[in-house]
MARGUMAR-256956 format. One record per residue (C-alpha): x negated, y negated, z; chain; residue in one letter. Coordinates in nm, 2 decimals, padded with zeros to 4 digits, m for minus. Each point is the difference from the previous one (the first is absolute). Layout:
<X:X	Y:Y	Z:Z	ch:A	aa:a>;
...
***
This chain:
<X:m00.02	Y:00.00	Z:m00.01	ch:A	aa:m>;
<X:m00.12	Y:m00.35	Z:m00.09	ch:A	aa:g>;
<X:m00.01	Y:m00.24	Z:00.28	ch:A	aa:l>;
<X:00.00	Y:m00.39	Z:m00.12	ch:A	aa:a>;
<X:00.06	Y:m00.32	Z:00.21	ch:A	aa:i>;
<X:m00.23	Y:m00.33	Z:00.03	ch:A	aa:a>;
<X:m00.02	Y:m00.19	Z:00.35	ch:A	aa:f>;
<X:00.11	Y:m00.37	Z:00.02	ch:A	aa:t>;
<X:m00.21	Y:m00.18	Z:00.28	ch:A	aa:s>;
<X:00.19	Y:m00.17	Z:00.28	ch:A	aa:l>;
<X:m00.10	Y:m00.19	Z:00.28	ch:A	aa:t>;
<X:00.15	Y:00.12	Z:00.33	ch:A	aa:l>;
<X:m00.16	Y:m00.07	Z:00.26	ch:A	aa:g>;
<X:m00.07	Y:00.37	Z:00.15	ch:A	aa:g>;
<X:00.28	Y:00.14	Z:m00.33	ch:A	aa:g>;
<X:m00.13	Y:00.19	Z:m00.27	ch:A	aa:s>;
<X:m00.23	Y:m00.12	Z:m00.24	ch:A	aa:v>;
<X:00.22	Y:00.17	Z:m00.28	ch:A	aa:f>;
<X:00.37	Y:m00.02	Z:m00.08	ch:A	aa:a>;
<X:00.17	Y:00.16	Z:m00.26	ch:A	aa:d>;
<X:m00.15	Y:00.34	Z:m00.06	ch:A	aa:s>;
<X:00.09	Y:00.38	Z:00.12	ch:A	aa:k>;
<X:m00.21	Y:00.02	Z:00.26	ch:A	aa:m>;
<X:00.04	Y:m00.33	Z:00.17	ch:A	aa:d>;
<X:00.35	Y:00.05	Z:00.06	ch:A	aa:q>;
<X:m00.09	Y:00.35	Z:00.18	ch:A	aa:v>;
<X:m00.25	Y:m00.20	Z:00.25	ch:A	aa:i>;
<X:00.28	Y:m00.28	Z:00.03	ch:A	aa:q>;
<X:00.24	Y:00.23	Z:00.06	ch:A	aa:d>;
<X:m00.24	Y:00.18	Z:00.27	ch:A	aa:a>;
<X:m00.13	Y:m00.34	Z:00.18	ch:A	aa:k>;
<X:00.05	Y:m00.04	Z:00.33	ch:A	aa:g>;
<X:00.08	Y:00.38	Z:00.05	ch:A	aa:t>;
<X:m00.15	Y:00.10	Z:00.34	ch:A	aa:s>;
<X:m00.33	Y:00.19	Z:00.04	ch:A	aa:y>;
<X:00.09	Y:00.39	Z:00.09	ch:A	aa:r>;
<X:m00.27	Y:00.25	Z:00.06	ch:A	aa:s>;
<X:00.03	Y:00.26	Z:m00.26	ch:A	aa:g>;
<X:00.32	Y:m00.24	Z:m00.16	ch:A	aa:g>;
<X:00.07	Y:00.10	Z:m00.37	ch:A	aa:t>;
<X:00.33	Y:m00.21	Z:00.00	ch:A	aa:t>;
<X:00.15	Y:m00.35	Z:00.03	ch:A	aa:l>;
<X:00.05	Y:00.10	Z:00.34	ch:A	aa:d>;
<X:m00.38	Y:m00.02	Z:00.06	ch:A	aa:g>;
<X:m00.28	Y:00.06	Z:m00.19	ch:A	aa:f>;
<X:m00.37	Y:00.03	Z:00.13	ch:A	aa:d>;
<X:m00.28	Y:m00.09	Z:m00.28	ch:A	aa:c>;
<X:00.01	Y:00.27	Z:m00.25	ch:A	aa:s>;
<X:00.34	Y:00.09	Z:00.06	ch:A	aa:g>;
<X:00.09	Y:m00.37	Z:m00.15	ch:A	aa:f>;
<X:m00.26	Y:00.06	Z:m00.29	ch:A	aa:t>;
<X:00.17	Y:00.32	Z:m00.05	ch:A	aa:m>;
<X:00.36	Y:m00.17	Z:00.03	ch:A	aa:y>;
<X:m00.08	Y:m00.23	Z:m00.26	ch:A	aa:v>;
<X:m00.21	Y:00.20	Z:m00.23	ch:A	aa:f>;
<X:00.28	Y:00.23	Z:m00.01	ch:A	aa:n>;
<X:00.29	Y:m00.19	Z:m00.10	ch:A	aa:k>;
<X:m00.25	Y:m00.10	Z:m00.29	ch:A	aa:l>;
<X:00.00	Y:00.36	Z:m00.07	ch:A	aa:g>;
<X:m00.35	Y:00.08	Z:00.15	ch:A	aa:i>;
<X:m00.07	Y:00.25	Z:00.24	ch:A	aa:k>;
<X:m00.26	Y:m00.06	Z:00.26	ch:A	aa:l>;
<X:m00.08	Y:00.21	Z:00.31	ch:A	aa:p>;
<X:00.07	Y:m00.15	Z:00.36	ch:A	aa:h>;
<X:m00.36	Y:m00.08	Z:00.14	ch:A	aa:q>;
<X:m00.21	Y:m00.28	Z:m00.09	ch:A	aa:s>;
<X:m00.30	Y:00.23	Z:m00.02	ch:A	aa:g>;
<X:00.19	Y:00.20	Z:m00.25	ch:A	aa:s>;
<X:00.09	Y:m00.30	Z:m00.22	ch:A	aa:q>;
<X:m00.37	Y:m00.10	Z:00.00	ch:A	aa:f>;
<X:m00.07	Y:00.32	Z:m00.18	ch:A	aa:k>;
<X:00.22	Y:m00.07	Z:m00.27	ch:A	aa:m>;
<X:00.02	Y:m00.20	Z:m00.33	ch:A	aa:g>;
<X:m00.36	Y:m00.21	Z:m00.08	ch:A	aa:s>;
<X:m00.21	Y:m00.26	Z:00.20	ch:A	aa:s>;
<X:00.05	Y:m00.34	Z:m00.13	ch:A	aa:v>;
<X:m00.22	Y:m00.30	Z:00.10	ch:A	aa:s>;
<X:00.15	Y:m00.32	Z:00.15	ch:A	aa:r>;
<X:m00.03	Y:m00.22	Z:m00.27	ch:A	aa:d>;
<X:00.15	Y:00.28	Z:m00.23	ch:A	aa:e>;
<X:00.33	Y:00.04	Z:00.26	ch:A	aa:m>;
<X:00.33	Y:m00.05	Z:m00.14	ch:A	aa:r>;
<X:00.33	Y:00.01	Z:00.13	ch:A	aa:a>;
<X:00.12	Y:00.36	Z:00.11	ch:A	aa:g>;
<X:m00.35	Y:00.13	Z:00.09	ch:A	aa:d>;
<X:m00.04	Y:00.18	Z:00.31	ch:A	aa:l>;
<X:m00.22	Y:m00.19	Z:00.28	ch:A	aa:v>;
<X:m00.18	Y:00.20	Z:00.30	ch:A	aa:f>;
<X:m00.11	Y:m00.12	Z:00.32	ch:A	aa:f>;
<X:m00.23	Y:00.15	Z:00.27	ch:A	aa:n>;
<X:00.17	Y:m00.13	Z:00.33	ch:A	aa:t>;
<X:m00.10	Y:00.27	Z:00.25	ch:A	aa:t>;
<X:m00.37	Y:00.04	Z:m00.10	ch:A	aa:g>;
<X:00.07	Y:00.36	Z:m00.12	ch:A	aa:r>;
<X:00.04	Y:m00.06	Z:m00.33	ch:A	aa:g>;
<X:00.33	Y:m00.07	Z:m00.22	ch:A	aa:i>;
<X:00.26	Y:m00.08	Z:00.24	ch:A	aa:s>;
<X:00.20	Y:m00.25	Z:m00.19	ch:A	aa:h>;
<X:00.16	Y:m00.05	Z:m00.31	ch:A	aa:v>;
<X:00.20	Y:m00.27	Z:m00.18	ch:A	aa:g>;
<X:00.13	Y:m00.12	Z:m00.37	ch:A	aa:i>;
<X:m00.22	Y:m00.27	Z:m00.19	ch:A	aa:f>;
<X:00.27	Y:m00.31	Z:m00.11	ch:A	aa:m>;
<X:m00.22	Y:m00.23	Z:m00.17	ch:A	aa:g>;
<X:m00.17	Y:m00.28	Z:00.10	ch:A	aa:e>;
<X:m00.19	Y:00.14	Z:00.31	ch:A	aa:g>;
<X:00.34	Y:00.14	Z:00.13	ch:A	aa:k>;
<X:00.10	Y:00.34	Z:00.10	ch:A	aa:f>;
<X:00.34	Y:00.12	Z:00.15	ch:A	aa:a>;
<X:m00.05	Y:00.29	Z:00.27	ch:A	aa:h>;
<X:00.16	Y:00.11	Z:00.32	ch:A	aa:s>;
<X:m00.22	Y:m00.15	Z:00.34	ch:A	aa:s>;
<X:00.05	Y:00.18	Z:00.30	ch:A	aa:s>;
<X:00.10	Y:m00.31	Z:00.18	ch:A	aa:s>;
<X:00.16	Y:m00.19	Z:m00.25	ch:A	aa:r>;
<X:00.17	Y:00.28	Z:m00.21	ch:A	aa:g>;
<X:00.06	Y:m00.04	Z:m00.41	ch:A	aa:v>;
<X:m00.21	Y:m00.36	Z:m00.06	ch:A	aa:i>;
<X:m00.18	Y:m00.17	Z:m00.30	ch:A	aa:i>;
<X:m00.37	Y:m00.09	Z:00.14	ch:A	aa:s>;
<X:m00.29	Y:m00.15	Z:m00.19	ch:A	aa:s>;
<X:m00.32	Y:00.26	Z:m00.07	ch:A	aa:l>;
<X:m00.21	Y:m00.34	Z:00.14	ch:A	aa:n>;
<X:00.14	Y:m00.02	Z:00.34	ch:A	aa:e>;
<X:m00.33	Y:00.10	Z:00.21	ch:A	aa:s>;
<X:00.19	Y:00.31	Z:00.16	ch:A	aa:y>;
<X:00.01	Y:00.17	Z:m00.33	ch:A	aa:y>;
<X:m00.25	Y:m00.18	Z:m00.20	ch:A	aa:a>;
<X:m00.26	Y:00.20	Z:00.30	ch:A	aa:n>;
<X:00.17	Y:00.30	Z:m00.01	ch:A	aa:r>;
<X:00.09	Y:00.05	Z:m00.43	ch:A	aa:y>;
<X:m00.16	Y:00.28	Z:m00.13	ch:A	aa:v>;
<X:00.17	Y:00.02	Z:m00.34	ch:A	aa:g>;
<X:00.25	Y:00.00	Z:m00.27	ch:A	aa:a>;
<X:00.11	Y:00.31	Z:m00.25	ch:A	aa:k>;
<X:00.22	Y:m00.03	Z:m00.29	ch:A	aa:r>;
<X:00.25	Y:00.26	Z:00.02	ch:A	aa:i>;
<X:00.26	Y:m00.15	Z:m00.31	ch:A	aa:m>;
<X:m00.10	Y:00.06	Z:m00.35	ch:A	aa:s>;
<X:m00.01	Y:m00.30	Z:m00.20	ch:A	aa:t>;
<X:00.36	Y:00.13	Z:m00.20	ch:A	aa:d>;
<X:00.15	Y:00.02	Z:00.40	ch:A	aa:a>;
<X:m00.16	Y:m00.33	Z:00.07	ch:A	aa:y>;
<X:00.18	Y:m00.21	Z:m00.26	ch:A	aa:h>;
<X:00.34	Y:00.18	Z:00.08	ch:A	aa:t>;
<X:m00.01	Y:m00.04	Z:00.39	ch:A	aa:v>;
<X:m00.24	Y:m00.30	Z:00.09	ch:A	aa:a>;
<X:00.04	Y:m00.25	Z:m00.27	ch:A	aa:s>;
<X:00.26	Y:m00.29	Z:m00.01	ch:A	aa:e>;
<X:00.37	Y:00.10	Z:m00.13	ch:A	aa:t>;
<X:00.12	Y:m00.17	Z:m00.32	ch:A	aa:p>;
<X:00.17	Y:m00.33	Z:00.06	ch:A	aa:d>;
<X:00.32	Y:00.02	Z:m00.20	ch:A	aa:d>;
<X:00.20	Y:m00.20	Z:00.18	ch:A	aa:d>;
<X:m00.04	Y:m00.33	Z:m00.28	ch:A	aa:n>;
<X:m00.05	Y:m00.21	Z:00.29	ch:A	aa:v>;
<X:m00.24	Y:m00.29	Z:m00.06	ch:A	aa:e>;
***
């Protein structure tokens, strides 16, 4: 199945960087959901449960563990990241322990153990100091289907 959409940049304080993509809609629907260890639903998410949920809604299966998700896809450098890439962190000092979804413009969506599903900046010192790397899970075709902007057919000027 091909996936094609493009992101429209927004400046919404701590809100999403993009609007009008299928991925953004799924993330926005989950935003504010509380943290729950082992959680994989809108009743509560842990970090890998959140990424698993979002990708499942996009037709892509992920395992429920950040270390297992890190073993998937291909590594991408920070300057090559695009929306939909997974970003990984070592928050415990014992390897991969946190994952989120890159949204562009230095922002990522994730389920924080203290604040639930939020959008954060990769440049925040906590995340910048614990950043391990990024992985591309989606093919280019899948990316264009779910992570790029939907056509604007409303003829509004």
